[in-house]
N, C-alpha and C positions, 0 to 999 in steps of 0.2 A: 173686290179681286179676292181671288184664291188665295188663301194662305194658310199652309197648315201649322204655321209656328204662331200662329195669333194667341192673345192672352185676353182677348175681349171677353169679359163676362165672369173673369177670375180675379180672386183676391189673394196677393201674394205676400208674405211677410217676409221681408230680408234683414238679416242681419249684417254690420259691419258696414253698414251704407254711407258713412261718412267719409270713406275715401276709397281708392283704389279700385279693387273688383267690384267690391259693393255698392260703389256709388255709378260706376257704369253699368252694373247690372239693374239697378234701380232706374237709371235713366232710360236705358233700352226697353226695359218691361214696359214702362209706361209710354213708349212709341208704340207699341204693340198691344195697347188697349188695357193693360192691367190696372186694378187698383191696387195701391201698394199700402204696406204698413212698413215703415223703414225704421231702422233701430239702430243707433250708434252712441258712443259713450261721450264724444265730442260735440255739445250742442251747437256750436258755430258752424262747425262744418258739416252737420247733418242738415242745419238748416240751409246751407248753401248747396246741397244736393236736392232738398225738397223744392228749392225755388228752379232748378232746372228740370223737374218732372214736367210731362204733356198733362194737361188735364188739371181737374182741382178735385179730384176725388180720392184723395192721399190722406195719409196720417204720419205722424211722426212722433217718434217716442224716444226720448232720451233715457238711457238706462244702461247700467253695468250690470250685464247676465251672469257673470262669475258668481254673484248673489244670489240663492236660490230662492230667498223671501222675494226677491226683484222679480225673478222670473214667477212668481206667483202671481203678483199683481200685475205683471205685463198683460198675462194670460186671462186674468179675470176681466180685463177689459178690453181683451180681442173680439170681433166678428167671427163669425166662422169663416176659413179659409179655404182656400183651394192649393195652395202651395207653400214651401218652405224653403228658402235658400239660406243655409247656415254656410256664411262667408267670414264672419269676422275670425279673425287670427293676428298673431304675433309671431315673430321669430326670436329666436334667442341664439347667437353664435358663440359656442363655448366648447373648448376640447374636453373630451370624455372625462379626463382625470380632474377637471375642474369642477364638473357638475355636483349638485347638491340637491338636497330634497325640495329647497325653497324655491330652485329655479325650476325643478321639475313641475311643482305645483303650480307655478306660475303660468307656465305654458301649458301645461295639460287643463288647467281651468277654462283658460279662454278657447284653446283649440279642440279638446276634447269634451269635457264634463258640462260647459255651459251649452253646445249646442245638441248634445244627446240629452241632457236632461229638460232642454225647450222642447225638442220634439216630443220626446215621452210625456210630458205633462199636457202638451195641447193635444195630443191623441186620448189622452186618459180623461180629460175635460170634455171631450167629444168637440172640439171645436175645429177639426179637419175633417172637411167633406169627403164623401165617397168619390172615388177616382182622383184621388189627390197625388199630389208628388212633393217627396221630400228631396232636396239636392244637398249634399255636402260637398265642399271645396276642400279635397285633400291635395296632395301633392306628388310629383314623381318620387319626392325625394322621402324615403321611408319605404313605401309599397315597391319601388323599382330599384332606385338609385342611392347613392349615399355620397356626402362629401364631408371634407375634414372641419372639425368643428360644429357639426349640426345634428350630433345624436338627439338631444333633447326634442328639436322641432320634427326631426324625422320620425322619432317614436311617435307623438302625439299625430302625426298623419297617416301614419301606419296603422295607428288605431281606430281612426277615423274610417278609414278604408275598409277594415275589418268588420268592424260592427255596421257600416251600412250595407255589406254585403248579407250580413245575419240578420238585420232588421228586414231586407226586402223579402227573404223566407217567411219570417213573423209576421208581417203585416200584409202578405198577400192575399189572405182571406178577407181582411178588411178592403180589399180593392185602393190600399196605397201602396203606391210605387217609391222606391227607394234606391236612389244612383248617387255615384259621385264622379266630380269632375276632377282629374290630376292634372293642374299645369305644370309647364316648365318654368321656368324665370320669366317674370312678366314686370314690365315697367310699371311700377306703383311707389307711392312713398315708402313702403314697407322695406324695399331692396337697398334704398340708401341710408339706412342707420347702421346701428351695431358693429361699427369700425370697419365696415367694407368699404375700400376706396373705389373711386370711379375708374381708376386703373385697373383693379382687378374685375371689376363689372366689365370693361372693355376687353379684357383677355378672355374673361369665360365666355363672350359673345360670339367670338370666333370657334367655340368648341362646338356651336349649334350648327347643322347644316344649313340652314337660313341665314345663318351669320348676322342674327338679332334674337332680342328677346319679343316675347309675346307683348300685343297690345292688351289693355284691360278689357277692352270692348269685344275682342276674341274671343276671351274666356266667358265674359257675360253671354256670348251667344250659345257657347256651348251647354250654359247653365238653362239658358231659356229653350233649348231642344228637350232637356228633361223637365221643364215646368210647362211645357205645351203639350198638345195631343196628340203631335209627331211622334213623341216617345210613348205613345199608349201602350203599346205591347213591350215596352223594355223596364226591367227593373233588375237590380242587382249588378248593373253595369259599373263599369270604370272606365270613364272616357280620358284618354291621353291627349293631351293638346300642348304638345312642347317643341312645335318646330322642329321635329325631327331627332331631338336628343338621344331619346332611349333606343335608336336605330343602330346606334355607334357602341 
């Protein structure tokens, strides 16, 4: 069957694959025929993701990519790949007047430095094939919107959106595309921690024109568009997937 979004013949690296959007992306990519290298910090949850993948041509790596020496070790063991989905991320809700260098470093290490250095080192080691794709998961918060107590997270995602656009320009001559997906609030374990109550989430949902949060699969499908040949003439783009939130 004709399918421009097929991933058959492609080897894709996915970070943050142990839960949420990363897990959904891994499962959906496997259904579309990709060979996967999934990375996560939680070994048990990563193994659970691995057990749900279609096919048996996949690799799982338990690693903390905030450690640069770990990144180097992971890359040394990688085969050549056709795409990177940088999905791992954390949230920190903290009013601006309480933020600290320590909290900034913690969030930026996961949300910005790890995916940027991972991508750069893979390219420098010539492990990324020609006509490949790098996808970052940013957010509407930072590049477009702002919420109370979300300055650290927003800053990290704003930085990701900015560097992805500049990477697209720098890497175009190498036939490497770089794009980012900007989700609105998405139903993942990430949003149910850090002191946010279910009541607050229910009130927030009503601010969305579609009156619900996104499903992790819906974000995964946007990521897959950028990983597939369907987006072969698309680079430096930021795809908003937010249920219409930024229209208001």
